[in-house]
N, C-alpha and C positions, 0 to 999 in steps of 0.2 A: 338439633337434638344431640346430647352428649351421652355416650355410653362408655363405661370403662373397659368393657370387653364385648366383642361381637365376632360371630363366626359366619363367614360368607361361603356358600357353596358355589363353585364355578363349574358349570357344565362344560364350558369352554373358557380357557384363560389365555388371553393375549397379554403376556406379562411385560411387554415392551422390548423383549429381546428374542422371544420365540412364542410358542404356544403349547398348550397341554390340555387334556380333557379330564373331567371329573377330579378337580382339585379342591382343596379346602384352604381358606385364608383365615387366619386368626389375627384379630386386631385387639391390642390392649394399650390403653393410655396413649392413644394417638399414633402408635407405631404398629407396623406389621411384624408380628413375632413368629409366625409360622406360615409356610406355604408347603403343603404336602398333599399326598393322596390318601391320607388318613380320613376315616369316616366319622365325622362328628355331626351332631344335630345342628342344622344351619338356622340362623336367624333370617336369612334371605338367600335366595338362589337366583342364578341367571348367568349371563355371559359377562365376564369381567375384563376390564382394561384399566391401565393406569389413567389417572387424570391427564387431560391434555394441557399442553403448554404452548402459548403463542409467543414466539421469540422476537417479534417485531410488530408493535401495535401503537396506535394513538388513542386507545380507548379512554374515555373520560375527558379527553382534551377536545375532541370534535364529537359533540354529543347528539344522541337521538332526539329528534323533535325540536332542535334549536336551529335557528337560521345560520347561514354560513358566516355571517358577521360575528357570531359568538365563538367561532373556532379559535382555539388557543394552540394550534399545532405549530404554526410558524410565527416567531417573533421577528418583527421587521426592523428593529433598532440597529442591530450590529451583526455583521455576517460571521464574525468569529466571537462566539459567546459560550465558552466552555463551562461556565459556572451555572448556567441555567439548569434547574431541576424540574423535570416534567411533572413530578408529584405536586408541585406548587400550582399547576394549571389543571389538575384533575378534580372533577366533581364526581364523587362516588354515587350520587343519585342518578347518574346516567343509566337509562334503561338497558343499555348494551351490557352492563355488568350482570344484570339479572338473567338475560338471555344467554350470555356466555356460560354462566354457572348451570343453567338449565340443561345444557348439552355437554357439561363436564370440562369446559375450558376454564380451569381454575386459576391459571397463572398467566400473566402477560409481562413481557419485557417492554416497557413503555419508553418511547423515545420522542424527542422533538421532531418536527418535520425536516424535510431535506432542502428547505429554502435558504438555509445558511450553510456556509462552508463547515463550520463547527457549531452545531445547534445546542449542545449541552450534554447532560448526563443521560445514560441509559440505565433505567431502574426496573428491576423485576418486582412486580406487585402481586398481591393476592386479590383476585377478582371477587372473592366472596367477602372481602372486608366491608364493614359498615361505613367506614370513613378512613381518612389518611392515617389515623393513629393505629398502629399495628399492621398497616397495609404493606409496608415495604419488606420484601423478603431478602433482597440483595441489591447493593449498589454495584451494578455489573460493570459499567464502563462509560463510554461516550458515543455520541452520534456525529458522524462526519458525512459530507456529501460531495460527490463529483458529478460531472455531467451537466445536464440541462438545468435542473432546479435551482442551484445556487447562483447561476448567472441570470436567471429570469425573474426571481422573486424581487419585488420592489422593496425599497427601504426608505426610511424617513430622513436619511442624511446622505451626503455625498461619500464616495469612496468605494462603492461596490463595483467590481469589474463586471462587464457584460460579456466576457469571453472566457472560455475554459483556460486559455493560456494565462489570462490575467489572474484568474482565481488560483491557478497552480503557483504562479509567482508569489502571490500574497500569502498563500498557505506556507510555502517553503521559507519565505522571509520570516514569518512569525516563528516557525519551528527553529530555524537557525539562530534567530535572535535570542530565543529563550535558552537554547543549549549553550550559546556563547556566554550569556549573563550568568547562568548557573555555574559554568566552568570557571569564570572569573571569580565569582563569590567563593567557590570551593577552594581555589588556589589561595585566595586571601585568608580563608579560614585555616587551611593547613599550615601556611607560613606563620600565622599568629599562634597556633598551637605549638609549632616547632620552637618559636622564640620563647613562649611561655615555659616550655619544658627546660630550655637552657637556663632561664632565670631561676626556675625552681631548684635546679641542681646547685645553683650558687647560694641557695637559701635566701634569695631576695624576697620571696613571698612566703607567708605562712600557708599551711594546708588550706585554711579557710579562704585566704585571698586567691590561691591558685584555683580552687573550685569556682569562686565567683568570677574570675577571669574567663574560665572555660564557658560558663553560662553566658557571659557577655559576647564572647566570640561566636557561640552558637546562635544567639539571638540576632547578631549582626548579619550572619549568613542568611537567616530566615527573612530578614528585612530587605535583602538585596533584590528580591523579585517581588512583584505585586501578587496579590491573591490570584488574579487571572493567569499570570505567568506561571505561578506554581501549579495551577491546575493543568495548564498545557504541558508542563514538565512531567506531571503525573502520567499524562498520555504517552509522552515520549520515552519515559523510563520503563515502559512495559508493565507498570503496576496494574493497569486496567486494559480491557479490550476495547478497541475502537470499532464500532459498527459503521461500515462505510457504504452509503448508497451508491450503487453503480449498476448501470444497465448494459451499456454498449461495450464491445470488445476493446476498442482503443482506450476507453476510460479504465477498463479492467487491467490492461497492460500497464497503464500509468500507475495504477494502484499497486501493482506488483513492484514496479521500480521504486515507488515511494516507500514501501515496506523495507526493501533492501537498503535504501539510502539511510533511513532513520531507525531501522531495526524495530519496526512497529509490531504490536500484537493486534491483529485485525481479523475481522470477518467481512466477507463480501455479501452485502445485502441486496436482494432482488436478482440481478444477473439474468433478467428475463429475455433480453435480446441477444444473448450469447448462444450461438447455434453450432459452434465448432468445438469438438471434443478437446482439441489441443489447448484451448484457453482454460477449460475446466481442469485439465491436467497440470497446467502451470500453477493454478491455485493449489492443487494437491502437492506439487513439488515444493511450493513455498509455504506450506502449512497454513493455508488460508481456507477455513471452512466457509461454506456457502449457506446463507439463510435465504432460501429460494421463495419467489412469489412476489406479489399475489397472483393467483391464477384465476381465470374466468372473469377478469375485470375488463372494462373498456380501455383499450390502448389509445389514450387521449393525447399523446404527445409524440414528437418525431423520434425521440430516443427509444420509443417502444414499437417502432415500425417493424422490427424484426422479432418481436415477441410472439411466441406460439406455444401451445401445449405440446407440440412435437419436440420442442427443445429439451424435454425431460429425457429424451433418448441419449444425446451426448452427455447430459449431466449424469445419468445413471451409469453409463458405460465408462466414464472417466475414472471412477474410483474415488473421487473427492468426497470428503465428509460433508453431508448437508442435512439441513432440516427444512421445515416448511412453515411459512408465515401466512397471516391474513393481511397485514398492513391495515388493519381496521382503521377507518371505516371503508377502505377500498373494497375489501371483502369483509363482511360482518364477522365478528369474532366467533359466533356460534356456528359459522359455516366452515370452520377450519377442517373438519373431517371430510367435507364434500370434495375438497381438492385432491384427495388421495386417489380419486378414480382415474386420473391421468396416469398415475404410476402403476395402478393395477392393470390398466389397458395395455401398458408396455411390459407387462410380465413380472412386476414386483409381487412378491408373496403378500398375502393379507397381514401376516404377523410382522413383516418388515415394514409394511405401510403404517401400521399402528405405531411401530417404533419411531417412525419419522416425527410424529407429533407428540411423542412422549419421551422415550429415552434419548433419541438423537437431539431433540431440542433441549432437553435437560443437560446433556453432555456439552453442547455448544455454550450454554449459559453457565457452565460450571456448577450445576445443581444436581448432577447425577449421583452424588453421595447421599442424597436424601429424597430425590424425586425421579420420576421417569420410568420406573419399573416396579413391578409387584414382587418384592422379595424381602426376606427378614431384615430388619434394621431400618428400612425406609419409612418415611412418613406415610401414614395411611390415607393417601389421597388417591381415590380410585372411583370407578364408575361400574355400576351393575346395570346391564342392558337387558331389555325384554327379549331380544333376539340378536343375531349377529349384527354388529354395528355397520356392516357394509350393505345391509338391507336398507332400502330407502326409507321404510317406515319404522325403523328401529328408534327407540327412545330410552333414556335412562329411567329405570325404576328406582334407582338410588344413586345419589352422588355424595361421596364422603370426602371431606376436606380436613386432612390432618386429624383423622379420627372422629370428626364431628359430622353428623348427617346434615347436609345443607339442602338437599332435595330428596323427597320421597314421594313417588308416584305409584300408588297401588293400582289405579286405573290408567286411562290415557291422560297425558298432561293437558 
């Protein structure tokens, strides 16, 4: 349902950064234009939060009601596959999208699985989209994996290493090869431009010929690397963020060393088996945010033998910036809010907990200029609850996605 203007009364507002009572939110043309304590006649009232954002998901790739053989999370052809786009493996008729929107999880950063060293791109999508057209919100970055998964996943060709040391050597070989080739191509380009400038001063070439030569030099530079190598260079040049699957402490420390060696822009994804605060503090010191979780899932592999809900204590105490994921379908997307209980048990305030799955996740995904909080200028993506969302029986009476009402429940859903 589209409305050009709507006024929402918030008996309690968790705005993603704090909380306030008896507030009014004015929405016009898909944007929040006012948040104040002024008294207007409300179109709807309740407890209001920002829409929720899942920063690490496989929604639409491993689908509700389909056998495991239909999963498209892990491609087994090649362990370094940076060009793969998860949107090309999403079916938007997956029932999980409907249920995610039912509970206000309106956005997901979708990634390939962790069975490959580099699985492909990380893309933030709108869970309320009807299909792939118009579904992509942001081309966020890439997915990389360390630890157990990339050494254990089978492939259809030879060449995959079955040890972590083998995968580390393969990863660094590819990184170093790409950087070397780009540097060689850049030197060749700069020498050619230097020579062209000298010839131009001698009036050897007309202006038109000079410009044509510049175009050829630039084209030759672009052809020096393959499309896949240029995609790896995009990762290495810090243009995009690399989401790195990592659970155990030693793999986390290797990730920190890798960031230092190649000056990577990265986030640590999962980190569930890390139980020492000093590891999380190293993430903080090296500007590596953590996308934590999933929580309350079966710890089905050896690298998760140290995972525990109790590890939120050193995570919180370290001061590292972090958000919370579902890793759907490991935890179903619409259960994102449920994992907040572990942080509440350990003393986190309700308003900060809501911020974990709204503002903090938006900030990590570089979307906080438009999403994650209820404040003027932001997209009007928010949830109106029948009661405090931390009550087990709470449900949304309205879900708004960028100014459009996508769910409206006057009774119980």
